[in-house]
DOMI-876462 format. One line per 10 residues: number of its first residue (from 1); for each residue x, y, z of C-alpha. Coordinates in Angstrom, 3 decimals, m for minus. Example, Ala and Ser with C-alpha at 12.3 -4.5 7.8 and 13.67 -1.06 7.14 Angstrom:
1	12.300 m4.500 7.800  13.670 m1.060 7.140 $
This chain:
1	8.718 m5.382 m6.276  9.308 m9.105 m6.738  6.596 m11.722 m6.341  8.248 m13.121 m3.197  8.462 m9.729 m1.474  4.879 m8.881 m2.431  3.653 m12.205 m1.023  5.628 m11.615 2.163  4.128 m8.143 2.512  0.614 m9.556 2.156 $
11	1.374 m12.187 4.805  2.578 m9.506 7.201  m0.595 m7.524 6.535  m2.791 m10.484 7.462  m0.794 m11.149 10.626  m0.988 m7.504 11.641  m4.746 m7.456 11.056  m5.294 m10.580 13.163  m3.102 m9.233 15.944  m4.924 m5.912 15.962 $
21	m8.347 m7.555 16.033  m7.531 m10.081 18.762  m5.833 m7.533 21.010  m8.437 m4.829 20.341  m5.748 m2.443 19.150  m7.154 m1.926 15.684  m8.213 1.643 16.439  m4.636 2.458 17.419  m2.638 0.413 14.910  m4.689 0.878 11.736 $
31	m4.128 4.641 11.263  m0.373 4.184 11.708  0.139 0.897 9.849  m1.199 2.003 6.458  m2.260 5.558 5.835  m2.970 7.821 2.902  0.034 9.882 1.960  0.068 12.533 m0.744  3.068 12.833 m3.013  2.459 16.452 m4.007 $
41	5.698 18.422 m3.982  4.332 21.344 m1.955  3.896 19.137 1.111  7.665 18.692 1.227  7.940 22.194 2.687  6.868 20.972 6.113  9.395 18.139 5.980  12.107 20.607 4.949  11.283 22.643 8.055  11.818 19.601 10.272 $
51	14.973 18.522 8.427  16.567 21.962 8.635  15.654 22.211 12.330  17.370 18.879 12.997  20.511 20.124 11.235  20.339 23.385 13.164  19.950 21.553 16.483  22.834 19.159 15.799  25.231 21.907 14.750  24.107 24.046 17.685 $
61	24.903 21.198 20.070  28.398 21.035 18.541  28.940 24.766 18.991  27.945 24.739 22.672  31.067 22.678 23.480  33.323 25.534 22.357  31.291 28.723 22.897  31.734 30.620 26.169  28.942 33.125 27.000  31.191 35.022 29.412 $
71	31.619 38.763 28.834  34.805 39.013 30.869  37.367 41.209 29.029  40.343 39.447 27.459  43.135 40.431 25.071  43.152 38.491 21.826  46.382 36.676 20.911  45.042 34.216 18.341  46.084 33.598 14.734  44.013 36.402 13.189 $
81	46.544 39.215 12.824  44.288 42.315 12.495  42.739 41.656 15.929  45.866 40.680 17.874  46.249 42.781 20.996  42.639 44.041 20.830  40.543 43.866 23.997  37.303 41.932 23.588  34.853 39.784 25.494  35.417 36.097 26.086 $
91	32.233 35.381 24.084  33.661 37.065 20.995  37.061 35.402 21.469  35.463 31.937 21.744  33.476 32.596 18.559  36.718 33.513 16.789  38.301 30.311 18.069  35.404 28.273 16.684  35.728 29.970 13.304  39.514 29.959 12.920 $
101	41.000 27.335 15.243  38.515 24.507 15.848  38.649 21.845 13.135  35.416 22.171 11.134  34.234 24.970 13.400  33.619 27.525 10.655  31.687 24.946 8.634  29.511 24.200 11.662  28.871 27.876 12.355  27.817 28.560 8.811 $
111	25.804 25.345 8.603  24.017 26.383 11.794  23.192 29.805 10.358  22.102 28.566 6.925  19.898 25.832 8.393  18.154 28.393 10.598  17.500 30.615 7.577  16.200 27.685 5.528  13.892 26.649 8.347  12.261 30.088 8.538 $
121	12.010 30.402 4.741  10.435 26.952 4.301  8.048 27.603 7.197  6.871 30.889 5.690  6.242 29.184 2.346  4.444 26.344 4.124  2.160 28.813 5.912  1.373 30.526 2.613  0.549 27.180 0.984  m1.747 26.227 3.847 $
131	m3.503 29.591 3.691  m4.111 29.742 m0.051  m5.386 26.150 m0.148  m7.676 26.653 2.849  m6.091 23.840 4.855  m6.235 25.904 8.039  m9.938 25.116 8.459  m11.338 22.411 10.676  m10.004 19.937 11.639  m6.540 21.518 11.167 $
141	m6.949 24.784 13.063  m4.604 23.535 15.781  m1.963 22.750 13.166  m2.220 26.322 11.894  m1.669 27.711 15.395  1.236 25.333 15.979  2.829 26.489 12.730  2.753 30.094 13.910  4.100 29.025 17.288  7.079 27.386 15.565 $
151	7.506 30.508 13.418  7.601 32.857 16.414  9.930 30.565 18.349  12.186 30.193 15.311  12.360 33.956 14.806  13.193 34.408 18.478  15.879 31.737 18.286  17.381 33.375 15.209  17.434 36.789 16.877  18.989 35.575 20.120 $
161	21.522 33.471 18.239  22.619 36.447 16.126  23.323 38.416 19.324  25.562 35.815 20.992  28.873 36.435 19.093  29.137 39.879 20.774  30.696 41.402 17.664  30.111 44.930 16.379  27.030 43.867 14.420  25.362 42.164 17.374 $
171	26.358 45.071 19.610  24.532 47.472 17.284  21.462 45.230 17.453  21.628 45.210 21.247  21.748 49.018 21.274  18.634 49.136 19.074  16.896 46.603 21.323  17.742 48.614 24.424  16.310 51.784 22.872  13.189 49.936 21.779 $
181	12.586 48.525 25.268  13.139 51.864 26.960  10.666 53.548 24.598  7.817 51.518 26.119  5.894 53.884 28.422  5.897 53.318 32.182  7.647 49.911 32.185  10.330 50.488 29.531  13.233 50.945 31.929  12.267 47.888 33.932 $
191	12.045 45.791 30.766  15.535 46.883 29.780  16.876 46.014 33.244  15.222 42.599 33.025  16.801 41.777 29.670  20.222 43.321 30.262  20.310 42.569 34.011  21.327 46.152 34.705  24.561 45.797 32.698  24.295 47.166 29.171 $
201	25.172 45.550 26.838  27.035 42.613 28.375  24.198 41.469 30.613  22.066 40.402 27.661  24.518 37.719 26.502  23.878 35.429 29.477  20.118 35.960 29.230  19.916 35.255 25.510  22.263 32.260 25.775  19.875 30.358 28.042 $
211	16.878 31.353 25.928  18.594 30.395 22.665  20.049 27.064 23.791  17.343 25.668 26.063  14.035 27.548 26.068  13.240 28.203 22.402  14.547 24.870 21.006  12.516 23.072 23.645  9.404 24.952 22.586  10.023 24.101 18.924 $
221	10.552 20.414 19.695  7.380 20.290 21.767  5.323 22.025 19.067  6.651 19.755 16.305  5.869 16.696 18.433  2.320 17.884 19.054  1.916 18.636 15.337  3.069 15.114 14.452  0.655 13.558 16.927  m2.242 15.599 15.594 $
231	m1.445 14.928 11.930  m0.434 11.270 11.848  m3.751 9.501 12.524  m5.876 11.918 10.503  m6.715 12.011 6.856  m4.174 14.169 5.048  m5.365 16.735 2.561  m5.151 15.840 m1.114  m3.954 18.427 m3.634  m6.534 19.790 m5.995 $
241	m9.930 21.210 m5.316  m12.237 19.931 m2.668  m15.608 20.398 m1.092  m16.137 21.028 2.533  m17.686 17.654 3.072  m14.503 15.963 1.887  m16.264 13.831 m0.727  m14.323 12.640 m3.736  m14.922 10.516 m6.739  m13.436 9.260 m9.938 $
251	m9.707 9.578 m10.352  m9.316 12.074 m7.539  m7.497 9.482 m5.498  m4.781 9.324 m8.160  m2.983 12.154 m6.375  m2.838 10.077 m3.206  m0.914 6.866 m2.657  m1.013 4.477 0.281  2.334 4.060 1.961  3.621 2.278 4.988 $
261	5.602 3.848 7.824  8.769 2.223 6.472  8.298 3.769 3.035  7.416 7.125 4.569  10.480 6.974 6.799  12.657 6.135 3.796  11.288 9.096 1.873  11.816 11.457 4.765  15.282 10.083 5.378  16.187 10.701 1.759 $
271	14.818 14.220 1.936  16.840 14.858 5.090  20.012 13.771 3.331  19.216 16.062 0.388  18.579 19.013 2.700  21.685 18.253 4.727  23.815 17.968 1.597  22.486 21.199 0.129  23.035 23.090 3.375  26.543 21.699 3.712 $
281	27.360 22.828 0.184  26.050 26.323 0.925  27.937 26.477 4.214  31.160 25.445 2.489  30.885 27.892 m0.408  28.934 30.940 0.836  30.198 32.951 3.798  27.657 34.174 6.326  28.277 36.264 9.460  32.049 36.932 9.067 $
291	32.530 38.221 12.620  36.276 38.736 12.099  35.465 41.584 9.723  33.214 43.394 12.223  35.449 43.391 15.282  34.341 43.268 18.922  31.257 45.089 20.171  31.683 48.648 21.376  28.787 50.521 23.057  30.099 53.813 21.676 $
301	30.245 52.688 18.030  28.012 50.968 15.505  28.659 49.082 12.307  27.937 50.781 9.000  25.185 49.219 6.906  23.905 47.107 9.779  20.416 45.756 9.310  17.947 43.374 10.869  17.715 39.686 10.053  15.858 39.180 6.786 $
311	12.800 37.623 8.430  12.633 40.455 10.990  13.349 43.220 8.498  9.652 44.162 8.297  9.906 45.554 11.847  12.804 47.795 10.838  10.965 48.809 7.665  7.824 49.753 9.591  9.893 52.068 11.747  11.500 53.751 8.726 $
321	8.125 54.530 7.138  6.811 56.464 10.160  6.704 60.215 9.444  9.002 62.396 11.591  7.778 64.152 14.703  5.578 61.361 16.038  6.220 61.909 19.757  4.692 63.888 22.596  5.077 64.516 26.327  2.502 63.040 28.674 $
331	2.444 61.864 32.307  5.956 63.117 32.867  7.473 61.094 30.021  8.101 61.143 26.291  5.846 58.890 24.233  7.768 57.937 21.080  5.103 56.881 18.608  7.766 56.379 15.937  8.679 53.180 17.807  5.384 52.205 19.423 $
341	3.203 52.450 16.298  5.381 50.220 14.064  5.625 47.572 16.773  1.863 47.727 17.399  1.004 47.541 13.687  3.423 44.673 13.047  2.172 42.806 16.091  m1.446 43.298 15.039  m0.580 41.996 11.565  0.961 38.804 12.948 $
351	m1.825 38.212 15.472  m4.482 38.735 12.789  m2.742 36.232 10.511  m2.547 33.699 13.339  m6.219 34.116 14.276  m7.516 34.262 10.705  m9.168 30.791 10.837  m11.394 32.001 13.664  m12.130 35.271 11.878  m13.188 33.506 8.679 $
361	m15.241 30.972 10.627  m17.109 33.792 12.388  m17.766 35.616 9.101  m18.877 32.601 7.074  m20.427 30.484 9.808  m18.726 27.439 8.274  m17.994 24.896 11.026  m17.746 21.811 8.845  m14.660 19.675 8.482  m12.632 20.139 5.298 $
371	m10.317 17.272 4.411  m9.149 18.468 1.008  m7.566 21.710 m0.139  m9.399 24.269 m2.216  m7.980 25.758 m5.383  m7.060 29.379 m4.731  m9.234 30.630 m7.604  m12.314 29.011 m6.071  m12.015 31.179 m2.938  m11.544 34.643 m4.480 $
381	m11.934 36.710 m1.318  m9.625 34.566 0.788  m6.998 34.551 m1.950  m7.293 38.319 m2.335  m6.861 38.778 1.421  m3.729 36.639 1.313  m2.237 38.624 m1.565  m3.008 41.889 0.231  m1.236 40.575 3.333  1.785 39.493 1.306 $
391	2.012 42.939 m0.326  1.757 44.641 3.073  4.555 42.478 4.451  6.624 42.917 1.270  6.459 46.720 1.390  7.566 46.759 5.029  10.323 44.301 4.201  11.535 46.428 1.284  11.447 49.573 3.447  14.133 48.075 5.669 $
401	16.616 48.568 2.816  15.741 52.137 1.884  19.231 53.423 2.654  20.838 50.638 0.614  18.428 51.225 m2.296  19.173 54.958 m2.250  22.919 54.291 m2.234  22.936 51.635 m4.949  20.578 53.415 m7.377  21.642 56.983 m6.615 $
411	18.143 58.258 m5.802  16.911 60.416 m2.962  16.144 58.733 0.338  13.037 60.862 0.920  11.600 59.922 m2.461  11.974 56.196 m1.750  10.321 56.557 1.642  7.401 58.504 0.140  6.954 55.904 m2.593  6.914 53.066 m0.087 $
421	4.481 54.934 2.164  2.058 55.273 m0.756  2.608 51.626 m1.671  1.896 50.570 1.905  m1.501 52.280 1.785  m2.575 51.557 m1.796  m0.696 48.355 m2.599  m2.792 45.965 m0.464  m6.035 47.538 m1.757  m5.029 47.245 m5.409 $
431	m3.691 43.749 m4.839  m6.967 42.704 m3.233  m9.138 44.078 m6.034  m7.005 42.713 m8.873  m6.574 39.303 m7.277  m10.283 38.820 m6.733  m11.074 39.838 m10.302  m8.395 37.474 m11.624  m9.794 34.602 m9.549  m13.308 35.275 m10.839 $
441	m12.003 35.389 m14.418  m10.232 32.066 m13.932  m13.436 30.561 m12.535  m15.326 31.700 m15.626  m12.632 30.194 m17.821  m12.965 26.871 m15.991  m16.721 27.021 m16.434  m16.338 27.516 m20.178  m13.894 24.622 m20.383  m16.327 22.304 m18.635 $
451	m19.244 23.316 m20.842  m17.498 23.501 m24.209  m14.062 21.867 m23.840  m10.683 22.957 m25.190  m10.394 24.931 m28.394  m8.591 22.996 m31.115  m8.263 25.753 m33.720  m10.161 23.676 m36.303  m13.296 24.915 m38.044  m15.582 22.448 m39.843 $
461	m18.621 22.835 m42.007  m21.740 20.979 m40.948  m24.259 19.292 m43.237  m26.445 22.399 m43.113  m23.585 24.630 m44.305  m22.826 26.109 m40.878  m19.188 26.640 m39.889  m18.473 25.500 m36.329  m15.255 25.548 m34.314  m14.178 22.159 m33.003 $
471	m13.774 21.750 m29.244  m12.109 18.809 m27.572  m14.153 17.716 m24.538  m12.545 17.244 m21.151  m11.926 13.820 m19.751  m13.724 12.674 m16.599  m10.942 13.523 m14.173  m10.238 16.965 m15.581  m13.937 17.792 m15.521  m14.220 16.588 m11.918 $
481	m11.241 18.689 m10.895  m12.870 21.838 m12.260  m16.331 21.320 m10.794  m15.536 19.712 m7.432  m15.971 22.750 m5.218  m18.776 24.537 m3.448  m19.844 28.164 m3.287  m21.615 28.551 0.031  m24.461 30.928 0.555  m23.900 33.989 2.760 $
491	m25.536 34.242 6.152  m29.043 35.646 6.481  m30.478 37.986 9.081  m32.158 36.047 11.850  m33.708 37.659 14.926  m32.815 36.434 18.385  m35.208 34.959 20.942  m36.644 38.428 21.633  m37.319 39.125 17.975  m34.524 41.691 17.642 $
501	m31.651 41.779 15.192  m28.499 42.813 16.982  m25.923 45.072 15.359  m23.305 42.340 15.586  m25.555 40.083 13.524  m25.976 42.800 10.901  m22.225 43.323 10.689  m21.624 39.583 10.406  m24.203 39.191 7.623  m22.721 42.078 5.653 $
511	m19.225 40.637 5.997  m20.539 37.241 4.894  m22.112 38.743 1.787  m18.877 40.581 1.058  m16.846 37.378 1.500  m19.005 35.324 m0.880  m19.575 38.101 m3.394  m18.778 37.267 m7.034  m18.642 33.557 m6.280  m19.368 31.473 m9.386 $
521	m21.083 28.133 m8.722  m19.688 25.021 m10.420  m21.309 23.575 m13.512  m24.205 21.271 m12.680  m24.985 18.027 m14.571  m28.122 19.659 m16.003  m26.093 22.563 m17.413  m23.573 20.161 m18.896  m26.314 18.135 m20.611  m27.896 21.331 m21.926 $
531	m24.556 22.468 m23.349  m24.059 19.132 m25.108  m27.563 19.207 m26.547  m26.978 22.738 m27.867  m23.786 21.678 m29.648  m24.334 21.277 m33.411  m24.144 17.780 m34.796  m21.193 18.681 m36.990  m19.202 19.771 m34.020  m19.968 16.490 m32.235 $
541	m18.720 14.514 m35.238  m15.621 16.673 m35.470  m15.015 16.160 m31.770  m15.068 12.427 m32.280  m12.622 12.737 m35.200  m10.244 14.820 m33.102  m10.417 12.312 m30.278  m9.704 9.448 m32.672  m6.695 11.298 m34.108  m5.361 12.073 m30.643 $
551	m5.598 8.385 m29.704 $
């Protein structure tokens, strides 16, 4: 930055300050005029979600000018030879016209599909980052809930959008959806009539078109707007470790820079162009959803090798892992547990993940505000829970491709299903135990580094004839990064006003002790001084020599 531009920026700052003070708008302008902004790469995931959604919305708006949701039968006479003379719906014919006749139509279709996939993938990674760093705690609980709301709306938009072409693949998905709705006891038939409007499968196209084009995008826009309003004035989390009180010192602010809205907008605009360019390149080179290969939908047929969308594959996998014979007759109807149990388990998994901040708050009793992330190793139980959840989801996701795995590797289908069933039961448990032990081991390693420093591989002989290994001490920032965390104490049993200890209190105390078990407290200044005093004089001299050589 030149001297003239820097002086002009300072002048504008003074003018803005005077204006804010004289008009009493300082409380409104100050958080937006200059705010702390972290430059850690992981925070780009949220911006990628927004950028991909913008691309998806723009391409979707383009497609609505040419797509016709009508299911009226027509005879195809377009340029694609294999389908000439074939009877199909107007929805499928208009999708073919977009792909093969509209200038840039195929690029827009594929760009729309790839941007939707990127949005869901980046959002899932963003949720994992927020969970493992503990950023879902107060005051960002609402942001966590909004993130899941965007995830659910995005999954719904992806599902409804995949059903609109009315090709053989979407027709197979509609048949599965109809069977799933009708399997719901008591109200299953009415749910199917509501979705399909009494006309299977054509009635669902008009219903899903309105939901896909207007309802779900509107929900996503509203949630993103609320998220932006909640996040902009607040103090953003800084990467690294952090205490619940949000205190920091030393060089901890080096990870955070102060930027203006113009600089932030420039950065986000550049990221949008990068995302847009990458998606355009993928859409131009990689084919997705070639509906001309599938043909029109036919209620009497299904497409071979059809599967669920990748982010909804865990629902299909949960159904494939249910043992056979899970159904019974009751109240004059057949209760198909092979469909109800997977949906219930998957729904419980998602709801538990969404409500986890409240569950952890109830267990730990921690209601403080946390303005900085926590290193995953410093919260062993939470990290282990997250790994167990990822393994559970991964096994269900892998189970969706059991038939493909059996075909590609030439192994028995029953053996793969049995292996995945065992992995579903034991995998999360083993992942939890191993992850917590690894986190505790990493904490102990950090403690040793703080007390003794890095090993240099050099051994020196002291004046007394003792051989001592040389350790290079940590600098101030590295030491702060390793000790700046807290290990809270578990809850204690406290009687109520009547002098009784309720069973809920006992359960909560036991869960709190389990959550904080194996927690290693950070090194205190007294322990650090004691470690330095216990270091032999020869090692201190050697440390100084190593430092001088490194400089």
